[in-house]
N, C-alpha and C positions, 0 to 999 in steps of 0.2 A: 504494500500500500504506500503511495507516494506521500512522504512527510510534508512536502511543500504544498501539495494539493489540499491536504487536511488542514494545515495551518491557515491557508488562505480562506477556507470555508469557516474556520473558527473566527477569524478576524471579521469576516462578512457578517456572520451571525451576531457577534458582539455589537457591531455597529447598528444592526437592525434592532436589537433589543434596547440599545440606548435610545434609539429614536422612538421605540414603542414599548415602554416599560410594562404595559399590560401583558405583553407576550411572556414575561417571566413567570407569571402565574400559570399560563397555559403549559409552559415547558415543565413546570414542577409536577404536573399531573402525570408526566411520563416516568417519574422516579419510581424505583422499586420500594417496597415496604420493608424496612430493616427487620432482620430476623436471623436466628441461628438455630438450625435443626440438625440433630445427630441421631442416626439410626444405624447401629452396628458400626460398620466401617465407612458408612456414607455420611458426609458432612456437607451441609449447605450453609454458606454464610452470605448474608445480603446486607448491603448498605444502599442508600438512595441511588447512587450512581453506578454501583458495581455489584455483581453477584458471582460467587464462585461455588461450584458444585465439585466436591472432591471425594474420590475413593481413596481412603487412607490405606497405607501398606499394612499387610498382615504377615507377621513372621518373615519368611524369606520372600514373600511376594512384593510386587511393586505397585505403587499407587499412581494416580493421575488426577487431573482436574480440568474443568472447563470454565472459562471466564466470559461473562456477558456484561454488556453495558446498556444503560438506559438512555444514554445520549442519542438524540435523533440522527446524528451523523453516523454513529457506530451501531445503531439499531440493527440487529440481525447478524452482527459480527460475533462469531463464537471462536474463541481462541482456546485450543486444546494443548495442554502441557503434559508430557509424560513424566515418569519418575525422575529421569535424569535432569529434565528441565527444571522441575520443582526444586531439587536439591542444589543444582549448580547456579540457578538464577535468583531464586526467591528466598533462600534460607538465610543468607547473611543480612545483617542490619535489621533484624526483627525489633519492633518497638522503638524505631527511631524516626525522626521527622524526614520528609522527602528531601529537604534542602541541606541535610547534614553530610551528604556524600557517603553514606554508609551502606546504601542498597545498590547492588550490582546492576539491576535492570533499569535504573533511573538515571537520566541526564537532564539537568535543569537548563532549559533554553533561555528563559527570562523569568521575571518575577512571577508570572501567572501561568506559564506553560512548561510541561515536562515531556521529554521524549522517553517513551517506555518500550523496552524490548521484552517481549513475552514469547518464548519459543523462537519461531522464525518470523514473527509478526512484530512490526514496529508501528506504534500509534503515537499521536500527540494528544495529551490530556491536559485539561485545565488543572489548576491547583486543587480545587475542590474534588474533582474526579480522582486525582492522584492520591489525595488523602483518603478517600473512600476505598480506593484500590489497596492502599497500604494497610488500612484497618482490616480488610478482608484477608489479605495475605498473612498478616500477623496471627490471626485466629487459626487459619488453616495450617500455617507452618508450625505453630506451637503444638497443635495436635499431631501433625505429621511427624515432627521430631520426637514427640512423646511416644508415639507408636513404635518408632525405630528403637529408641532407647529402652523401652519396656521389653521389646523382643530380645535385645541383647542381654538385658539383665536377667530375664526369666530363663533364657536358654544358656546363660553363662558363656557367651561367645566372645566377650571383649578381649580375652587373652589370646585369641587366635587370629591369624591373618585372614582377612576377608578377600575372597577372589570370586571371579565369574567363571563358572565351569558348566559346560553342557547347557548353555542358554539359561542358566540360573545362578544363584549365589550360594556359596558354601564357605567352609572354614577349614584351613589346614591344621589338623591335630598333631601330626608328626609324619615322618617319612620312613619307608622301609626299602630294602633292596628287593629286586624283582623275585628272587627265589622265595623269600618269606611271604610276599604277597600271593604268589601262586599257591602256597600251602594254606594260607588264610582263606582263599576263595574255594579251594578244593574241599576244605573242611566244611565250609558253609554249604556247599553243594551236597556233600555226603550226609550232613545232618539237617536236611530240609525237614521242616516240621511235619510234613506229610509222610515221612519215612520212618517215624518212630515216636516214642513217648518219653524218652529220657529227658533229663534236665537240659541237655545240650541240643535237643531237636527243636531249635527255635529260630530257624532261618527260612527265608523264602527266596527262591531263585529269581534274581533280577539281572540276568546277563552277566556283565563284568563287575557288577556291584555286589555289596553284601547288605542285605536287608534283614535286620534282626526283628523277627515277627513270629507270632503264632497264628498267622492268618488274619484274624479280625483285629488283633491288637498289635500295632507297630510300636517298637521301642526306639529304634534309630535306623538311620539309612547312611551307609558308608559307600563312597565310590572313589576310584582312583583318578588322579589328574591325568587326563589323556593328552598326549602330545599331538596337537592338531597338524603338525608338519609330517607326521608319520601315522599310517593307519594301524600299525601294530603297537599296542601298549607294551608288549614284551621287549620291544627294542630299547626301552628306557632302562637305565641302570638303577634309577631311583624312582620310587612311586610315592607320590604325596597322597596321604590318607585324608579324604575330604569328608567332613560332617555336613549332612544336609537333611532337612526335613521334607518329607513328601507332601507337597501342597494339597494333593488330592486327599491325603489322610487328614489334614487339618480341616478341610471342608466337611469330611464325613463326621468328624468329632462334633462340629457345630450343628450338624443336622440332627444329632442325637440329643440326649438329655442335657448336656452341658451347654452353657450359653457362650463360652469362649474357649479357645484352644489352651489358654494358660491354665485352666483348671485340670488339664490332663497331665501336666508335667510332674514327674516323679518316677520312682523305681518301677512302679506297676503300670506306668503310662509312658509318656514321651520322655526319653532321656535327654538331659542337657548335654552340651558339648563337653563340658568338664567331666561329667560322669562317664560319658561314652569313652573318652580318652582313658580314664582310669580303668574302666572295664576291659578295654582292648589290651592295655599294657599289662595289667595285673592278673587278669583272668583268661581272656580269650587267647592271646598270643602264647602264654605259657602252656595252655591246654593244647593248642595246635602243635607246638613244638614237641611236647611229651608224647602226643598221639602218633606223630609220624617219625619220631626219633629212631626207633628200631626198624621200622618198615623200610626206610630209605637210607639207613646208616648215616644219619646226619650228625653234625656237631652242634650241640646246644649253644656253646659259647660263640661259635661262628654266627649262628642265626640271630642270637641276641645282639651281637655286635652290628647287625644290619639295621637296627632301629636307630633312626636319627631323630632325636627329641628336640623340641624347641621350647625353651622356657620363657614364658612371658613374665615381665617384672613390674609392669606399671598398669595393672588393671584399674586401680584406683589409687588415690593418694592415701597411703597407709600411715601407720603411726610414725611420727617424726620425732626422733630423739636427739639427732645431731643436725646442726645447721647445714652440713654438706648433703644431708638426705634430700634437700630441696633441689639439688643440681639437676638430676634427671628430668624433673618436671619443668624446671625453668628452660632447659634445653628443648624440651618438647614444645613449649610455647614459642621459643625463638624459631624453631623450624616452621611452625605454623605461620608466624609473622612474615617469614621470607616468601610465603606463597600468597598470603592474604593481600588483596589489592585495595579494599575499601577502607574508609575511616572506621574507627571503633568507638562505640558509645562510651563516653567518659564514665558513666555510672558503673560500668563493668571494671574500671581501672582504679577508681578512687581508693578503695580499701587496699588494693594490691600495692599501689605506690606508697601509701601511708605506712602500712604494717611492715613492709620490707625495709623502708627507710629507718623505721624505729628498730628493726631487728639488727641492722648492721651499724647502728649509731655508735656503739662502744667498740669500735675497731681500733687496734693499735695504730698510732700515727706513722709507724715505720713501714706500712704496707708498700710493697713494690708496685710499680706501674701507675703512679699517680698521674703521669702525663696521659696515659690511655684513658683513665677514669675521667679526667677533666675534659679531654677532647670530646668524649661521648656526651658529657653533660652540656658543654658549650654548644655543641651542634644542635641541641634541642632548642636553643634560643635563636638560631639562624633562620633567616627567611627562606633560604634554599640551600641545597647541598653543594653548590659551587663556590661558596665562600671559602676563603683561605683559612687553613688551620693556624691559630695563633702560634707564633714561634717563641714568644717570651713567656716562659713558665715560672718566672720568679714570683714567689708568693703562693704558688700552688701547694696545697697540703690537704690532708684529709678533712680538716675542719672547714676549709673552703669548699671542698666537695660536698660535705654535709649541708652547707648553706645552699648550694645549688640544688641538691635533692629536696630540701625543704621548700625551695621556691617552686619546684615542679609539683610538689604535693599541694601547695596553695593554689597553683594555677589549675590543676586538674579538677579541683573541687568547685571551680567556677566555670568550667568548660562544659560544652555540650557533647563534644566528640574529640577524638585524638587521632592524629595520623599514625599509620602503621610504623613509619620510620621512627617516630619519637618513642613508641612503646618498645620497639626493638632496641633503641639506644639505651633506654633505662634498664631493660632486661639484661643487656650485655654488661652494664655497670654492676648490677646486682650479682651476676654470675662471677665476674672478675673478683669482686670484693670477697665473696664467700669462698672462692677457690684459693685466694692468696692472702687473705687477712687473718689476723689473730683477733677473734671476736668474742666478747663476753656477752652472754645472752641467758635468758631464763627459759624454763619449760613453758611458762605462760606465753612468752613471746613466740616460741615455736608454734604453739597451738593456735594462737591468733593469726599468725602468718599462714598457717596451713588452711585455716578457715577462709581467709581472704583469697588465697590462691586457687582454691578448689573450683569455683565457678568458671574462672578464666581457663584453667587447665581442662576442665570437662568440655568447655566449648571448643577448645583447640582439638581435643581428642575426637569429638564428634565430627567436626568439619574436615579434619585430616582423613578420617576414615570414610565418610559418606558424601561430603560436599565436593572437595577438590578432586576426588577421583572421577567425578562425573563432568568435570570441566574440560 
C-alpha cells in the first residue's frame, strides 16, 4: 500500500473535517466498541480505532493474529500476522508510548502521524489510531508472552536449547553416538506396548522416533535431529536427542475431562523435559545397555562414554552469595543489548542502576582500569559516539566514578526511556568493577540487587530465546 497515497488522503480528510466539524460526529459512529474477550486460546481485544483477534500459542504450537481498523480509509483492510511476526515485530516496547522509540514496528513521521509496519503491510496512522493500536498490542502481547513463559515453566524446558526440527519446535536434552541411538530405538521397537505387559512394554512405534506411551496415555515423545543435507540419519556420528510434545495429544487431552493441557503434567501424565532427560539417562539408557550387553558383546563403558551431556547453568537467577555470582547474568544482559535495537523503558532500569551503584559503592580506590570505567561513564553524557575520548585523566579516581554513577541514577529516575548504548555502557562498568575491584558488601545488598536485576534478566532471556531468533 502506497504510504504517500494514504498520507495524502489523511491530509485531505483532515482539511474536510476542519471545514465541516459536524463530520467528526459522523466518523465517530464508525468506531469499534472497546472490549476484551478471552475464550480458551482465543483472545479478542478492541479499542475504538483498532481490533485484534489473536490465537494464543499453546505449548509447542504457534499463534497468530488479525488486525482490523475502523478508519474509513482502512475499512476492510485485514492484516494477518503469524507467530514469527508477532514475536519479532510486536513484542518489544510493551507498555511504552509511541513516540519513545521503543517499539520496532513504529516510525514517527511528524507530531500527528506514524508509519506502522505490520507483517508485510505498511500503513500511516494518526496519533490516536496509533495509541489504540499500541493498547491492543500491549494486551495481546502480554498474554502471548505469558502463554510462552507458562509453557516453558510447566514443561521445564528453559534449561535446554530451543530448535526447529521437522517443521516444529523441540529441545535438545543431550546427544549420543549413533551406535547407542540404534540400540535405544531397537529396544523401543522390541518393547512396543502391544507386544507384552511388562513394566518396560511402554513404547509405540513412531518411525525413527521413540514415543513413550501405553496407547491412550502418552508420556513423552523423543526424536533424533535429522541432518537435512543427508537422507540417512545413520550417516551422522552424533545424534541430538530432541524432546517434543505431540500437538495432537495435547488436543485430545483438552477434548477430555481436563480443561487445559497443564493439568496432565506429571509422572502419570505428560512428562516434563527435565524429567524425561533424567528418565532417559538414569533408567532407560542403563536398561538398554544391560539388555543388549551380552547379546552383542558390547562394552558398557564405551557406550556410556557416547553420551554427550549439556549442563544448563542459568535457568533462573539462583541464590546469590558472592558479588561475582552476578557476572553470568550481567553478561547475558550485555549480549542481549548488543542485539536489541530499540530504546528501553526507563522504568525497567531505574532499580537496576540504583541497586548496583549502591552494591559497588564500597570498592577499594586502588581498582585497576579507572580510565576504562571513566570513558564508559563519560560516553553516557555525549550526544553521539563520534566525540573524542578525553585524553586528560588527571583527577580520575573511583570517587569521581561514583559521582558519575550517581548522576546516571538521578537522570534515569526522571527519564522516560534509555538508549541501548547507555544501558550497555553502564552494564560494562558494573561488570568491570565486580571483576576487578575489592568490594565490601552485605547479604542484604546482594539480595536487593538480585531482586532488581531479575526482571531485566528475565526479559533478556525471553527475547534472546523467542524474539530475536524470529528476526
